[in-house]
C-alpha positions as YAML, in Angstrom:
chain: A
units: angstrom
residues:
- id: 1
  name: MET
  ca: [3.73, -28.35, -0.32]
- id: 2
  name: LEU
  ca: [0.09, -28.95, 0.67]
- id: 3
  name: THR
  ca: [-2.70, -28.18, -1.83]
- id: 4
  name: SER
  ca: [-5.70, -26.09, -0.61]
- id: 5
  name: ASP
  ca: [-7.65, -29.45, -0.89]
- id: 6
  name: GLU
  ca: [-5.22, -31.34, 1.03]
- id: 7
  name: LEU
  ca: [-5.22, -28.79, 3.63]
- id: 8
  name: THR
  ca: [-9.09, -28.77, 3.59]
- id: 9
  name: ALA
  ca: [-9.04, -32.77, 3.91]
- id: 10
  name: MET
  ca: [-7.07, -32.37, 6.92]
- id: 11
  name: GLN
  ca: [-8.72, -29.96, 8.39]
- id: 12
  name: ALA
  ca: [-11.92, -32.03, 8.36]
- id: 13
  name: VAL
  ca: [-10.35, -34.90, 9.79]
- id: 14
  name: HIS
  ca: [-9.01, -33.12, 12.73]
- id: 15
  name: GLU
  ca: [-12.73, -31.95, 13.27]
- id: 16
  name: GLU
  ca: [-14.11, -35.37, 13.68]
- id: 17
  name: THR
  ca: [-12.25, -35.39, 17.04]
- id: 18
  name: MET
  ca: [-13.99, -32.38, 18.44]
- id: 19
  name: THR
  ca: [-16.86, -33.73, 20.01]
- id: 20
  name: GLN
  ca: [-18.03, -30.83, 22.46]
- id: 21
  name: THR
  ca: [-19.36, -27.64, 21.73]
- id: 22
  name: ALA
  ca: [-18.34, -24.48, 23.05]
- id: 23
  name: THR
  ca: [-19.97, -21.26, 23.81]
- id: 24
  name: ILE
  ca: [-18.12, -18.19, 23.05]
- id: 25
  name: THR
  ca: [-18.81, -15.02, 24.69]
- id: 26
  name: ARG
  ca: [-16.91, -11.99, 23.88]
- id: 27
  name: TYR
  ca: [-17.56, -8.53, 25.84]
- id: 28
  name: THR
  ca: [-16.64, -5.18, 24.12]
- id: 29
  name: LEU
  ca: [-17.04, -1.55, 25.47]
- id: 30
  name: SER
  ca: [-18.49, 1.19, 24.32]
- id: 31
  name: SER
  ca: [-18.75, 4.92, 24.74]
- id: 32
  name: ASP
  ca: [-22.16, 5.96, 26.49]
- id: 33
  name: GLY
  ca: [-22.27, 9.17, 25.37]
- id: 34
  name: ALA
  ca: [-22.09, 10.77, 28.27]
- id: 35
  name: GLY
  ca: [-17.86, 10.06, 29.30]
- id: 36
  name: GLY
  ca: [-18.66, 6.45, 30.56]
- id: 37
  name: THR
  ca: [-18.94, 2.82, 29.19]
- id: 38
  name: THR
  ca: [-21.39, 0.51, 28.32]
- id: 39
  name: ARG
  ca: [-20.30, -3.34, 28.07]
- id: 40
  name: SER
  ca: [-21.84, -5.46, 25.68]
- id: 41
  name: SER
  ca: [-21.62, -8.98, 24.83]
- id: 42
  name: THR
  ca: [-21.79, -11.25, 21.89]
- id: 43
  name: THR
  ca: [-21.82, -15.39, 21.95]
- id: 44
  name: ASP
  ca: [-21.18, -18.10, 19.01]
- id: 45
  name: THR
  ca: [-20.90, -21.45, 19.36]
- id: 46
  name: GLU
  ca: [-18.13, -23.65, 17.72]
- id: 47
  name: VAL
  ca: [-17.36, -27.57, 17.93]
- id: 48
  name: CYS
  ca: [-13.91, -28.24, 20.08]
- id: 49
  name: ARG
  ca: [-12.14, -30.99, 22.26]
- id: 50
  name: LEU
  ca: [-11.53, -29.46, 25.73]
- id: 51
  name: ALA
  ca: [-8.60, -31.41, 27.45]
- id: 52
  name: PRO
  ca: [-5.84, -30.41, 30.29]
- id: 53
  name: THR
  ca: [-2.62, -29.52, 29.00]
- id: 54
  name: LYS
  ca: [0.26, -31.24, 30.98]
- id: 55
  name: ASN
  ca: [2.77, -29.20, 28.38]
- id: 56
  name: MET
  ca: [4.98, -27.18, 31.03]
- id: 57
  name: ALA
  ca: [6.26, -24.68, 28.43]
- id: 58
  name: VAL
  ca: [2.77, -23.55, 28.11]
- id: 59
  name: ALA
  ca: [2.24, -23.06, 31.58]
- id: 60
  name: THR
  ca: [5.19, -21.32, 31.70]
- id: 61
  name: GLN
  ca: [4.66, -18.92, 28.87]
- id: 62
  name: TYR
  ca: [1.29, -18.02, 30.24]
- id: 63
  name: ALA
  ca: [1.96, -18.34, 33.89]
- id: 64
  name: GLY
  ca: [1.17, -14.53, 34.42]
- id: 65
  name: ARG
  ca: [-2.39, -14.72, 32.64]
- id: 66
  name: LEU
  ca: [-3.04, -18.28, 34.36]
- id: 67
  name: ALA
  ca: [-2.47, -16.59, 38.12]
- id: 68
  name: GLU
  ca: [-1.85, -20.02, 39.78]
- id: 69
  name: ARG
  ca: [-4.79, -21.82, 37.62]
- id: 70
  name: LEU
  ca: [-4.37, -25.21, 35.85]
- id: 71
  name: PRO
  ca: [-4.36, -24.62, 31.88]
- id: 72
  name: TRP
  ca: [-6.65, -26.18, 29.94]
- id: 73
  name: GLN
  ca: [-6.10, -26.61, 26.02]
- id: 74
  name: CYS
  ca: [-9.17, -26.45, 23.79]
- id: 75
  name: THR
  ca: [-8.80, -26.95, 20.07]
- id: 76
  name: PHE
  ca: [-11.52, -25.46, 17.59]
- id: 77
  name: PRO
  ca: [-11.68, -25.41, 13.69]
- id: 78
  name: ALA
  ca: [-8.64, -23.51, 11.92]
- id: 79
  name: ASP
  ca: [-11.41, -20.85, 10.84]
- id: 80
  name: ALA
  ca: [-12.96, -20.21, 14.42]
- id: 81
  name: ASP
  ca: [-13.03, -16.91, 15.91]
- id: 82
  name: VAL
  ca: [-11.85, -16.71, 19.20]
- id: 83
  name: GLN
  ca: [-9.45, -14.05, 20.60]
- id: 84
  name: ASP
  ca: [-7.78, -13.39, 24.12]
- id: 85
  name: ASP
  ca: [-10.06, -12.83, 27.07]
- id: 86
  name: ASP
  ca: [-13.10, -14.35, 24.96]
- id: 87
  name: MET
  ca: [-14.86, -16.53, 27.78]
- id: 88
  name: ILE
  ca: [-15.62, -20.07, 26.76]
- id: 89
  name: THR
  ca: [-17.97, -22.15, 27.94]
- id: 90
  name: VAL
  ca: [-18.12, -26.11, 27.59]
- id: 91
  name: ASP
  ca: [-20.10, -28.85, 29.63]
- id: 92
  name: GLY
  ca: [-21.23, -26.03, 32.01]
- id: 93
  name: ARG
  ca: [-17.73, -25.07, 32.90]
- id: 94
  name: ASP
  ca: [-16.65, -21.13, 32.34]
- id: 95
  name: PHE
  ca: [-13.04, -20.26, 30.97]
- id: 96
  name: GLU
  ca: [-11.22, -17.31, 30.13]
- id: 97
  name: VAL
  ca: [-8.83, -17.89, 26.88]
- id: 98
  name: VAL
  ca: [-5.43, -16.56, 28.16]
- id: 99
  name: GLY
  ca: [-3.52, -17.47, 24.75]
- id: 100
  name: ILE
  ca: [-3.91, -18.53, 21.26]
- id: 101
  name: LEU
  ca: [-1.21, -21.04, 19.92]
- id: 102
  name: GLY
  ca: [-0.27, -20.03, 16.37]
- id: 103
  name: PRO
  ca: [-0.74, -19.61, 13.65]
- id: 104
  name: TYR
  ca: [2.68, -21.30, 12.31]
- id: 105
  name: GLY
  ca: [1.64, -22.00, 8.85]
- id: 106
  name: PHE
  ca: [-0.77, -24.52, 7.63]
- id: 107
  name: GLU
  ca: [-3.23, -24.72, 10.22]
- id: 108
  name: THR
  ca: [-5.55, -27.49, 10.66]
- id: 109
  name: ALA
  ca: [-7.06, -25.94, 14.05]
- id: 110
  name: LEU
  ca: [-7.04, -23.46, 16.62]
- id: 111
  name: VAL
  ca: [-5.57, -24.45, 19.74]
- id: 112
  name: CYS
  ca: [-6.04, -22.19, 22.81]
- id: 113
  name: ILE
  ca: [-5.33, -22.13, 26.49]
- id: 114
  name: LEU
  ca: [-7.49, -21.49, 28.88]
- id: 115
  name: ALA
  ca: [-7.94, -20.68, 32.68]
- id: 116
  name: GLU
  ca: [-11.31, -22.09, 34.29]
- id: 117
  name: ARG
  ca: [-13.19, -19.20, 35.78]
- id: 118
  name: GLU
  ca: [-13.34, -19.28, 39.54]
...
């Protein structure tokens, strides 16, 4: 069994490979008091590693949400706050989160599946 210190050390090593920065935008709807809604957003930044994924099992699993777009994989620190439907911007490219892999147990990173926005 891993100790807390061992897991923290593994997470730190994993984060050393995250050389890019992502802007995470989350949109929320709230009542406008007149029967409608207003849309607001919050943003945060987080280190990450972005790469196209060649994992066809992932592409198949999220095919409906990818809508014929290529899947990308974005790896964040284990404690990053990323949710389905968040918008991610890395190096001037905009993506939407279509899925989050895991958690599976001892998490050293948070891995998200993205689709580039058109």
